[in-house]
VOGU-3710 file (C-alpha; in Angstrom, 3 decimals, decimal comma):
1> mstnlnqrlf> 117,446/139,771/97,925  114,464/137,302/99,138  113,107/140,944/100,938  112,885/142,236/97,111  112,052/139,133/96,208  108,824/138,928/98,642  107,850/142,654/98,478  107,659/142,710/94,708  105,371/139,387/94,836  103,707/141,382/96,864
11> naadslrskm> 102,879/143,973/95,471  102,285/142,674/91,997  99,713/140,276/93,465  97,838/143,310/94,684  96,965/144,086/91,314  95,383/140,172/91,093  94,128/138,976/93,976  90,343/141,289/94,297  90,310/139,529/90,846  90,645/135,385/91,454
21> daseyknyll> 91,864/133,060/94,172  95,186/132,559/94,728  95,889/129,424/93,686  95,263/131,081/90,397  96,985/134,068/90,575  100,424/132,332/91,643  100,445/130,906/88,238  100,725/133,819/86,905  103,201/135,275/89,307  105,070/131,944/88,812
31> glvfykylsd> 104,555/132,020/85,420  105,982/135,367/84,259  108,866/135,376/86,869  109,913/132,350/85,326  109,562/134,039/81,313  111,414/136,814/83,296  114,109/134,652/84,077  115,013/133,131/80,793  114,948/136,469/79,095  117,462/138,142/81,363
41> qllqtvveqa> 119,439/134,842/81,377  119,452/134,895/77,573  120,510/138,477/77,720  123,502/137,765/79,989  124,158/135,070/77,678  124,751/137,158/74,925  127,321/139,339/76,842  128,910/136,629/77,758  129,174/134,762/74,421  130,306/137,726/72,666
51> gellkeynsl> 133,554/138,314/75,318  132,184/141,163/76,693  132,450/141,986/81,204  128,938/142,125/82,667  130,269/144,967/84,636  130,252/146,951/81,451  126,948/145,495/80,329  125,135/146,107/84,234  122,187/146,901/83,072  119,120/144,899/81,094
61> ekqeklyrdf> 119,047/148,444/78,728  122,586/147,796/77,737  121,878/144,313/77,424  119,105/144,157/74,722  121,006/146,925/72,744  123,902/144,941/71,960  121,673/141,532/71,663  119,668/143,929/69,041  122,935/145,265/67,778  124,386/141,572/66,908
71> ledestkadl> 120,545/140,703/65,824  120,533/143,520/62,882  124,095/142,796/61,623  123,447/139,477/58,917  127,391/138,672/59,487  126,446/137,853/63,162  123,305/137,555/63,903  122,863/133,631/62,633  125,594/132,114/64,606  124,273/134,087/67,704
81> iqtlkdviny> 120,863/132,533/67,250  122,650/129,404/66,859  124,670/129,908/69,656  121,843/130,949/72,182  120,385/127,049/70,743  123,503/125,256/71,754  124,299/127,228/75,499  120,671/127,828/76,650  118,968/125,194/74,171  116,352/128,445/73,197
91> diepdylfhh> 116,317/132,003/72,234  113,741/135,247/72,229  112,709/137,693/69,786  114,093/140,996/71,222  110,581/142,476/71,146  109,415/139,682/73,215  111,940/140,284/75,661  110,485/140,226/79,387  112,753/143,340/80,225  111,139/145,272/76,862
101> lakqakqgtf> 107,931/144,422/77,483  108,150/146,021/80,905  109,854/148,863/79,335  106,548/149,319/77,333  104,087/148,511/80,537  105,864/151,251/82,373  105,526/153,965/79,210  102,015/152,497/78,813  102,027/150,893/75,057  102,054/147,495/76,680
111> qlndlhkgfi> 100,373/144,775/74,189  99,277/141,853/76,131  99,350/139,856/72,353  103,316/140,462/72,150  103,519/138,953/75,541  101,556/135,675/73,870  103,640/136,058/71,042  106,275/135,168/73,211  104,855/131,954/75,281  104,055/130,426/71,342
121> ylttnfeqfe> 107,329/131,183/70,355  108,958/129,699/73,026  106,723/126,731/73,402  106,444/126,000/69,385  109,681/126,140/68,744  111,528/124,228/71,766  110,009/121,094/72,936  110,829/121,190/76,456  108,844/124,518/76,801  105,848/122,743/75,185
131> glfddidlts> 102,941/123,322/77,438  104,330/125,430/80,174  102,891/128,503/80,074  99,150/126,804/79,558  98,186/128,305/82,619  98,534/131,672/81,892  95,295/132,435/80,425  95,596/135,980/79,221  92,301/136,055/77,484  90,564/135,117/81,261
141> rklgqddqqr> 87,830/137,424/82,164  89,054/136,811/85,579  91,938/139,626/84,725  89,557/142,330/82,913  86,095/142,076/81,407  87,712/143,368/78,000  90,992/143,279/76,353  91,709/146,894/77,805  90,939/146,331/80,923  93,418/142,641/81,293
151> nititevikq> 96,598/144,922/79,327  96,368/147,002/82,249  95,732/144,276/84,689  98,994/142,666/83,317  100,558/145,736/83,026  100,656/146,184/86,585  102,069/143,216/87,658  105,103/142,930/84,987  106,105/146,394/86,309  106,732/145,093/89,948
161> ldeidvlshd> 108,138/141,775/88,416  110,379/143,646/86,500  112,451/144,916/88,931  113,531/141,841/90,520  117,119/140,649/90,071  116,286/136,936/89,324  119,462/135,794/88,033  121,311/137,106/91,231  118,637/135,512/93,577  120,704/133,235/96,505
171> gdvvgdayey> 118,510/130,131/96,290  115,529/128,620/94,508  113,966/131,429/92,843  110,833/129,364/91,672  109,922/127,355/95,224  111,364/130,498/97,324  108,447/132,678/95,575  105,968/129,887/95,949  107,027/129,203/99,479  106,169/133,316/100,178
181> lisefassag> 103,016/133,266/97,834  101,501/130,175/100,223  102,647/131,596/103,423  102,020/134,980/103,029  98,208/134,268/101,434  97,832/130,669/102,932  94,033/131,298/103,371  93,213/130,793/99,904  96,922/129,453/98,002  97,916/126,979/101,066
191> kkagefytpk> 95,361/124,906/101,251  96,542/121,246/100,761  100,129/123,185/99,965  101,642/120,729/102,102  101,349/117,876/99,372  103,502/119,554/96,653  106,125/122,141/98,549  108,497/120,382/101,218  109,617/123,504/103,394  113,296/124,609/102,550
201> mvskmmariv> 115,104/122,174/105,754  113,148/119,476/105,759  114,198/118,947/101,944  117,723/119,506/102,832  117,574/117,102/105,458  116,068/114,533/103,143  118,721/115,224/100,730  121,318/114,695/102,786  120,475/111,421/104,135  120,111/110,153/100,819
211> tlgeedrkif> 123,228/111,384/99,950  125,241/110,367/102,531  128,166/108,093/101,172  127,691/109,101/97,825  128,768/112,578/97,264  131,423/111,690/95,329  129,578/109,622/92,940  130,010/110,566/88,565  126,087/109,427/88,361  123,922/109,842/90,499
221> svydaamgsg> 119,907/109,328/89,907  117,143/110,773/92,420  113,196/109,954/92,164  109,806/111,493/93,372  106,957/110,544/92,427  104,814/113,145/93,713  107,398/115,708/93,121  105,299/118,769/93,447  107,243/121,696/92,547  110,206/119,521/92,035
231> slmlnvkdyi> 112,095/121,323/94,869  112,843/118,027/97,458  114,710/116,308/94,554  116,613/119,521/93,304  118,027/119,482/96,487  120,291/116,357/96,001  122,669/118,988/93,615  123,994/120,506/97,475  125,359/117,129/98,133  126,618/114,773/94,849
241> kdtrnikyhg> 129,701/116,747/94,019  129,786/116,467/90,212  125,355/117,710/89,990  126,445/117,500/85,928  125,413/114,236/85,622  122,820/114,134/88,432  119,305/112,376/87,089  115,899/113,875/87,842  113,107/111,541/87,747  109,635/112,610/88,888
251> qelntttynl> 105,954/111,889/88,914  102,697/114,783/89,368  99,423/114,186/89,149  98,356/117,516/88,770  99,220/119,702/85,596  99,758/122,712/86,718  102,411/121,593/89,269  103,612/119,194/87,136  104,543/122,396/84,666  105,658/124,164/87,962
261> armnlilhgv> 108,106/121,297/88,450  109,908/121,555/84,894  110,283/125,653/85,120  112,068/124,663/88,451  114,301/122,260/87,031  115,154/124,399/83,577  115,983/127,169/86,175  118,149/125,137/88,096  120,136/124,333/84,962  118,801/120,800/84,860
271> dnenmnlnng> 119,725/119,756/81,016  116,973/118,222/79,160  118,436/114,954/78,848  118,883/114,864/82,671  115,113/115,542/83,134  112,661/112,517/82,933  109,507/113,869/83,795  105,385/112,144/83,492  102,359/114,202/84,637  100,048/110,997/85,612
281> dtlnkdwptd> 98,511/109,331/88,684  101,353/107,610/90,482  99,279/104,925/92,363  96,940/104,108/89,720  99,377/103,477/86,545  102,948/102,434/87,619  105,893/104,512/86,139  108,104/104,648/85,117  108,152/100,803/83,448  111,049/101,468/80,916
291> epylfdsvlm> 114,436/101,585/82,097  116,095/103,294/84,405  113,307/102,336/86,781  115,547/101,970/89,689  116,931/104,458/91,337  120,056/105,909/93,663  117,611/107,485/95,940  113,944/108,196/96,179  112,046/111,112/98,193  108,725/112,156/98,568
301> nppysakwss> 106,183/114,193/100,115  102,903/112,632/98,759  99,821/113,998/99,897  98,905/112,616/103,461  96,094/109,737/104,028  94,755/110,561/100,377  91,979/108,135/99,225  92,843/105,595/96,313  90,940/102,539/94,585  92,881/99,873/96,845
311> ddsfmedsrf> 91,390/97,910/94,059  92,044/94,010/94,410  93,886/93,814/91,102  96,466/95,756/92,755  97,462/92,414/94,357  99,166/91,333/91,582  100,865/94,454/91,024  104,660/94,054/91,682  104,664/97,030/93,899  102,426/95,468/96,360
321> mrygrlapks> 102,070/91,834/96,412  104,732/90,734/98,198  103,140/92,293/100,964  100,206/90,536/101,301  97,609/93,907/101,335  96,719/96,844/100,319  96,725/100,085/102,098  92,977/100,925/102,385  90,888/102,888/100,229  90,928/105,930/102,950
331> kadfafllhg> 94,638/106,483/103,652  97,105/105,630/100,612  100,025/106,436/102,558  101,205/103,290/102,692  100,454/102,899/99,142  102,724/105,737/98,154  105,735/104,215/100,244  105,907/100,684/98,864  105,382/102,334/94,528  108,566/104,971/95,712
341> fyhlkdtgtm> 110,368/101,573/98,021  109,784/98,991/94,652  112,176/101,684/92,378  114,813/101,949/94,540  118,043/100,306/93,661  119,455/97,708/96,303  122,036/100,185/97,399  119,676/102,872/97,056  118,554/105,026/100,349  114,591/106,502/100,589
351> aivlphgilf> 113,040/109,026/102,457  109,907/110,002/102,929  107,111/112,114/104,860  103,943/111,005/106,296  101,799/111,041/109,339  102,166/109,643/112,439  99,436/107,309/111,726  101,397/104,912/109,835  103,650/104,274/112,636  100,680/102,499/114,815
361> rggaegairq> 97,755/102,374/112,815  96,241/98,222/112,529  94,448/96,341/110,134  96,440/96,251/106,564  98,458/99,152/107,472  99,780/96,911/110,203  100,568/94,063/108,634  102,142/95,889/105,360  104,165/97,649/108,674  104,877/94,659/109,807
371> klledgsiya> 106,009/92,546/107,004  108,675/95,756/105,785  110,091/95,580/109,572  110,469/91,618/109,335  112,303/92,395/105,579  114,543/94,982/107,662  113,017/97,328/105,338  112,635/100,597/107,836  115,596/101,541/108,888  115,159/105,040/111,022
381> vigmpsnlff> 112,053/106,745/111,962  112,336/110,936/112,385  109,902/112,052/114,154  109,398/115,867/112,971  108,066/119,256/114,679  104,191/119,602/114,056  103,229/122,992/111,885  106,172/123,015/109,398  104,129/122,117/106,499  102,026/124,559/104,859
391> gtsipttvvi> 98,399/123,686/105,272  98,796/121,241/107,764  99,639/121,832/111,462  99,662/118,012/112,189  103,300/116,384/112,867  105,071/114,488/111,173  107,519/111,631/110,680  110,619/110,498/107,712  110,967/107,286/107,383  114,373/105,953/106,272
401> lkknrtdrdv> 114,042/102,521/103,908  116,571/100,440/102,855  116,580/97,328/100,546  118,945/94,060/101,771  120,265/94,908/105,217  121,249/92,161/107,173  120,297/93,973/110,609  116,206/94,755/111,626  116,909/97,458/113,838  115,130/100,875/113,724
411> lfidasndfe> 117,058/104,106/114,611  114,458/106,109/116,303  114,961/109,928/116,405  112,303/112,171/118,452  113,056/115,847/117,051  109,738/117,085/117,377  110,977/119,809/119,907  113,520/121,023/118,111  112,223/124,484/116,298  111,819/128,088/115,631
421> kernqnklte> 108,608/129,780/115,521  108,126/132,511/113,501  105,275/133,519/113,188  102,780/131,155/112,004  104,190/128,605/110,995  107,452/126,555/112,752  111,289/125,971/111,180  114,347/124,323/111,412  117,150/125,955/111,454  121,096/124,135/110,562
431> khldkiieay> 121,445/123,772/114,438  118,376/121,501/114,361  119,188/119,807/111,149  122,718/119,362/112,491  121,641/117,800/115,360  119,674/115,134/113,545  122,695/114,350/110,955  124,795/113,316/113,603  122,211/111,034/115,367  121,115/109,253/111,665
441> tdrdfkdkys> 124,787/108,820/111,167  125,456/107,752/115,019  123,064/105,789/115,035  123,323/105,445/118,804  121,522/105,958/122,207  121,243/109,659/122,974  119,030/110,709/125,866  115,925/111,570/125,405  116,437/112,118/121,385  117,534/108,753/119,617
451> ylasfdeike> 117,248/105,011/120,364  118,262/101,875/118,359  115,611/99,427/118,435  116,352/95,756/118,185  114,180/93,675/115,994  113,138/91,797/118,829  112,034/95,063/120,957  109,955/96,122/117,821  108,531/92,705/117,715  107,568/92,738/121,558
461> ndfnlnipry> 105,546/95,980/120,928  103,226/94,229/118,013  105,381/96,014/115,312  103,708/99,428/116,579  106,539/101,946/115,407  105,027/104,629/118,321  108,480/106,980/118,654  107,422/107,465/122,548  107,599/103,791/122,812  110,774/103,789/121,826
471> vdtfeeeepv> 112,378/106,971/122,670  111,517/108,582/126,558  111,502/112,123/126,483  109,648/112,650/129,977  111,155/115,376/131,922  110,377/114,988/135,766  108,670/117,916/137,474  111,037/119,569/140,171  109,386/118,667/143,841  106,691/121,053/144,935
481> dmaqvgaeik> 108,223/123,462/147,631  105,207/123,071/150,148  105,933/125,925/152,909  107,132/128,236/149,625  103,480/127,927/148,458  102,134/128,639/151,774  103,618/131,594/152,197  102,644/132,455/148,827  99,348/131,892/149,922  99,200/133,678/153,415
491> eireeqkqlq> 100,477/137,069/151,171  97,994/136,932/148,920  95,241/136,301/151,423  96,585/139,746/152,820  96,440/141,636/150,101  92,915/140,614/149,924  92,301/141,682/153,167  93,996/145,246/152,910  91,963/145,641/148,918  88,483/144,639/150,552
501> kelydtisel> 89,172/147,455/153,339  90,350/150,080/150,737  87,269/149,222/148,904  84,785/149,267/152,124  86,183/152,169/153,258  86,002/154,003/150,050  82,131/153,018/149,707  81,345/154,339/153,040  82,846/157,361/152,029  80,139/157,774/148,990
511> tyskededwi> 77,508/160,438/149,044  74,198/158,737/147,836  70,557/159,197/146,941  67,477/157,312/148,824  67,184/155,104/145,597  70,661/154,042/146,046  70,308/153,469/149,850  69,597/149,826/149,255  72,339/149,374/146,613  75,155/150,739/148,955
521> kgalevfkye> 74,043/148,339/151,624  74,195/145,838/149,905  78,173/146,639/148,473  79,121/147,417/151,796  77,761/143,751/153,102  79,986/142,204/150,210  82,896/144,314/151,281  82,657/143,773/154,905  85,942/142,872/156,517  87,184/142,022/160,383
531> d> 90,598/143,151/161,664
//
């Protein structure tokens, strides 16, 4: 399925790539994939609610006809629309269904205004879709200089996307589509992409860690204050048995990405009542401040070493005041960490991805790190391989934090050498993930991989958490066999001598003119040899 998804996205992107930057055309592609999902889900729901078998209605064409038949019958129309609103929380008029628009596209009768009407219908009638399609500007001159050209452009995109079976996609269709787009077109779409998309296996590792021992919880809350596409916190559902009562809380500064997260949660069947998302600046103003504002887990992959105001007024902010210093203006890493940690319950676990500099930099960062260590807040430090994240090749670290610990020891795991190289990106496998989780759970010494450092050891190291100080991964080189090296050198010299003789003999046998005589003599002098 992923091959089909990727190929169709690539073909659809072909229609847009020459017209706009990849960071713009991915908004069109992802928005249209989402609209197709809503349309196809509605048709499948109609079949199920009618008590029909999907295998009997195994095409969108048949499903659309069934939908139209119900709506044309006045005795069933009202009940069906109400059922759709109860089950999936929306309905779409048949003429605005993605499949219907795709049919028109293939017949050359598609009208851009019909797609626009479909967007307007959803956003004005259903609160959860408000503003969700704002980034799909169907009037943009980048799609074409006039209505006809814009119509042609979107027609080609819709024809490609119609072939994607979004309902049977095994995984996170928006996340997978987004990951493919930013990796395939990294030169433009991938810039700073690590800020709003965490690779799948890293997300899974973090989600597994924060849910350890919580699998049977009836209600479980997760918070991501830099949620990007929302895929990081959505991984929690794979490790909590009762997924119906997971509460998702997230904030995102970028409006486009905020809308992407909303799409992603809706696609994963998250009810509106379990979704509390905000479009705002996490550091500038605390959120959430109303109940609930403490969470069972906190997951974050914030922008690395971002700038922030670091204004003195923040020393009165509950998130930062107990640490005595503020993160420097040029590096907001600890500001994000402290924000997330403030919103963690006393019984919860936090996992955050940050650059390695936070482990050893001095100044204000050193003071904050020391306070966290003195409080016993840092539970584990996991060193990740370089080149895992889109848009940056730097190695990262995942820091695990907990509150109210009786011990102040810190587990160090060096997983930096465990990865598979795929094209231009490194990737973790399930085997690598299991190894990290095993070391995290055992919380013990594993040669050249993990080490449990006492608070006194860390204090002796001036509260420096640089992983090589604690995990020795040095591999001693094998002794050099000097006799073998000598023999190899002798063999090379013999080969060189033989080659020199052959060259001398070859040049000596050449026939040459008077004007080449000096050149030939010079060459013979160079390759002259002694028996």
